[in-house]
C-alpha angles and dihedrals in degrees: 000000000000119000118250121260111265126203112255126207117252124220128234092265094048091050090050092053092043090053088055096051097048106104094025124110121233107228100178146327145216138185123232129168098349092312131107119220123197118196109220126200089238093074095262136107116220109216117206119192128206093261095050097261115136148189138195115215131168107265098242090056095042092053092044092052096053116115094233135107121274091251089059092046091051091051089050092049091051092050090048089053094047093050093046092049093045091064094208096317122116107287131207115278109292122219101206109008130068115220112241119237112275118263098032097146096154117242103161139010123199129188116212136175140201117179108300092348128092128196128193109194114202111198117201134183095262105005141024136215127207121202108199120188136180120216090198100054103022090235121150125195125188119190145149110274 
């Protein structure tokens, strides 16, 4: 039987980032190089690392800094544009991002651990997203919670 998820302490930087994302809406997400990236409606991408560390960077800078080819960056920029223009309604098919569940205006963020796994639970007004990572395998899963 797997152990239950236990709350983990957050550091000052994590607390600072979390304070900035509260009140923003998650529009979509993608995974690149063992890192989860969540597009927010405030023009920023919230980056979540395997160990639960995080950063908040303007979307233009975040996309420019990705270690991917120019074709992938262009596809990501197009997906970002589509999600921002759809304003929460169903958008056209996306090539690189996954649209976040509707109603994910972020109200709370919790950081949990279980052995070598970490989970960041993003609670929204109408829906939630869980980002689960494995420190052993480098795997990241993002799903509605």
